[in-house]
C-alpha positions as CSV (number, residue, x, y, z in Angstrom):
1,X,27.8,-33.6,-25.5
2,X,23.9,-33.1,-25.0
3,X,24.8,-33.8,-21.3
4,X,27.3,-30.9,-21.2
5,X,24.8,-28.5,-23.0
6,X,22.1,-29.6,-20.7
7,X,24.1,-29.1,-17.7
8,X,25.2,-25.7,-18.7
9,X,21.6,-24.6,-19.5
10,X,20.4,-25.9,-15.9
11,X,23.6,-24.0,-14.2
12,X,22.8,-20.9,-16.2
13,X,19.0,-20.7,-15.3
14,X,19.7,-21.7,-11.8
15,X,22.1,-18.7,-11.5
16,X,19.7,-16.4,-12.8
17,X,17.0,-17.5,-10.4
18,X,16.2,-14.7,-7.7
19,X,16.2,-16.1,-4.1
20,X,13.5,-15.2,-1.5
21,X,14.7,-13.9,1.8
22,X,12.6,-15.1,4.7
23,X,12.2,-12.0,6.8
24,X,11.5,-14.4,10.0
25,X,15.3,-15.0,9.7
26,X,16.2,-11.4,9.2
27,X,13.9,-9.6,11.7
28,X,12.7,-12.3,14.1
29,X,11.3,-9.8,16.5
30,X,8.7,-8.9,14.2
31,X,7.1,-12.3,14.1
32,X,7.4,-12.9,17.9
33,X,4.1,-11.2,19.6
34,X,5.8,-11.0,22.9
35,X,9.0,-9.7,21.9
36,X,7.6,-6.9,19.4
37,X,5.6,-5.5,22.3
38,X,7.0,-2.2,23.3
39,X,9.1,-1.7,20.2
40,X,9.3,0.8,17.3
41,X,10.2,-0.8,13.9
42,X,11.5,1.5,11.1
43,X,12.2,0.2,7.7
44,X,13.9,2.5,5.1
45,X,13.1,2.3,1.6
46,X,14.7,5.6,0.8
47,X,16.3,4.2,-2.6
48,X,19.6,6.0,-2.0
49,X,23.1,4.4,-1.9
50,X,23.9,6.6,1.0
51,X,23.1,5.6,4.7
52,X,20.7,8.0,6.3
53,X,20.8,9.1,9.7
54,X,17.7,8.0,12.0
55,X,16.9,9.7,15.4
56,X,14.3,7.9,17.5
57,X,13.9,9.1,20.9
58,X,17.2,10.9,20.9
59,X,19.1,7.8,19.8
60,X,20.8,8.4,16.3
61,X,21.7,5.4,14.1
62,X,22.7,4.8,10.6
63,X,20.2,3.1,8.3
64,X,20.6,1.8,4.8
65,X,18.2,1.4,2.1
66,X,16.1,-1.9,2.8
67,X,17.2,-2.3,6.3
68,X,15.2,-2.3,9.4
69,X,16.1,-0.8,12.7
70,X,14.3,-1.7,15.9
71,X,14.1,0.8,19.1
72,X,12.5,0.6,22.5
73,X,9.2,2.4,22.9
74,X,9.0,4.9,25.6
75,X,6.0,5.5,27.8
76,X,4.7,9.1,26.7
77,X,6.1,11.3,24.0
78,X,8.3,9.2,21.3
79,X,9.6,10.7,18.0
80,X,11.0,9.5,14.9
81,X,13.2,11.6,12.4
82,X,15.3,10.6,9.5
83,X,17.8,12.9,8.0
84,X,20.8,12.9,5.7
85,X,23.3,15.6,7.0
86,X,23.8,17.4,10.2
87,X,25.1,20.8,9.2
88,X,25.8,23.7,11.7
89,X,23.5,22.0,14.3
90,X,20.6,21.4,11.8
91,X,19.5,18.3,10.4
92,X,18.9,18.5,6.6
93,X,17.2,16.8,3.8
94,X,13.8,15.6,5.8
95,X,10.5,16.9,4.1
96,X,9.3,17.9,7.5
97,X,11.0,20.5,9.9
98,X,10.1,18.4,12.8
99,X,10.2,14.9,13.9
100,X,7.1,12.9,13.5
101,X,6.0,12.6,17.3
102,X,3.3,10.5,19.2
103,X,2.1,9.9,22.7
104,X,1.7,6.3,23.9
105,X,-0.7,7.5,26.6
106,X,-3.3,8.7,23.9
107,X,-3.4,5.3,22.5
108,X,-2.5,2.7,25.4
109,X,-4.0,-0.1,23.5
110,X,-1.1,0.2,20.6
111,X,1.9,-1.7,22.0
112,X,4.1,-1.6,18.8
113,X,4.5,1.2,15.9
114,X,5.9,0.8,12.6
115,X,7.4,3.5,10.3
116,X,8.6,3.5,6.7
117,X,10.9,6.1,5.4
118,X,10.5,7.1,1.8
119,X,12.2,9.6,-0.5
120,X,9.8,12.5,-1.4
121,X,9.9,16.2,-2.3
122,X,10.2,19.4,-0.3
123,X,7.5,21.4,-2.0
124,X,8.0,24.3,0.4
125,X,10.9,25.5,-1.4
126,X,11.0,27.4,-4.7
127,X,12.5,24.5,-6.6
128,X,11.3,20.8,-5.7
129,X,14.0,19.3,-3.7
130,X,14.4,15.6,-2.9
131,X,14.0,14.9,0.8
132,X,13.0,11.9,3.0
133,X,9.7,11.4,4.6
134,X,8.8,9.1,7.9
135,X,5.5,7.5,7.6
136,X,3.5,5.8,10.3
137,X,2.0,2.5,8.9
138,X,0.2,-0.4,10.3
139,X,1.8,-3.9,10.7
140,X,0.4,-5.3,7.6
141,X,1.7,-2.4,5.4
142,X,5.1,-2.5,7.0
143,X,5.3,-6.3,6.3
144,X,4.3,-5.8,2.8
145,X,6.9,-3.1,2.3
146,X,9.9,-5.2,3.8
147,X,8.7,-8.1,1.7
148,X,8.6,-6.2,-1.6
149,X,10.3,-2.8,-1.2
150,X,9.9,-2.2,-4.9
151,X,6.2,-2.5,-4.9
152,X,4.3,0.5,-6.0
153,X,1.3,-0.1,-3.9
154,X,1.8,0.7,-0.3
155,X,0.4,3.1,2.3
156,X,3.5,5.1,2.7
157,X,3.5,6.1,-1.1
158,X,-0.1,6.7,-0.9
159,X,0.4,9.1,2.2
160,X,3.2,10.8,0.2
161,X,1.0,11.3,-2.8
162,X,-1.6,12.6,-0.7
163,X,0.9,15.0,1.1
164,X,2.1,16.4,-2.4
165,X,-1.7,16.9,-3.5
166,X,-2.3,18.9,-0.5
167,X,0.9,21.0,-0.7
168,X,-0.2,21.8,-4.4
169,X,-3.9,22.5,-3.7
170,X,-3.6,24.4,-0.4
C-alpha cells in the first residue's frame, strides 16, 4: 500500500513540474552566428489570445503571443509594424501611426536586428486604448525576453514606461 501511495505522489509531482523549452531547438537561427546575419528577429509578447498581423518590409505574416518570426534584412530602408486589424485600408491598434523604420546604411556594422512587440496604451486618444508597440532591443534583451516572456524586467517594458511618461509630461 505504501508503494502505491509513494508512486501516486511521485506521478502527481512529476506531472506538476514545469518543463523548460530549449530555444536552441525552437529558433536555431538565433544561435548560429553566420545564419543570423542579415536577419530581423521579431518576438511577440503581446499577451493577447488573438494573433497579430506583422508587416516587415512589406511582407505581412500572422504572429501569435510568444512566437518568433524571422525576416530577411534589406540593404537600406527597413520597417517593422504590428497591427491587429486592417479596416478600410488602415492598419489598426498600433500605438504609433507609422512603422518603426531604420536604415542599414546608417549602421553598417549592425548585421542583425531584434524587435519585441508589447501591449501598451495609446495616450493620444481621449480614452486610453490598448494598442501594440514595436521595440528595437539588443540581442541580450531579446534572448531574455524569449526565455522568460513573463518577466517584468526587460528593455521593452522600460521603453514603454518611458514612452508613457513622456506622453504624460510633454
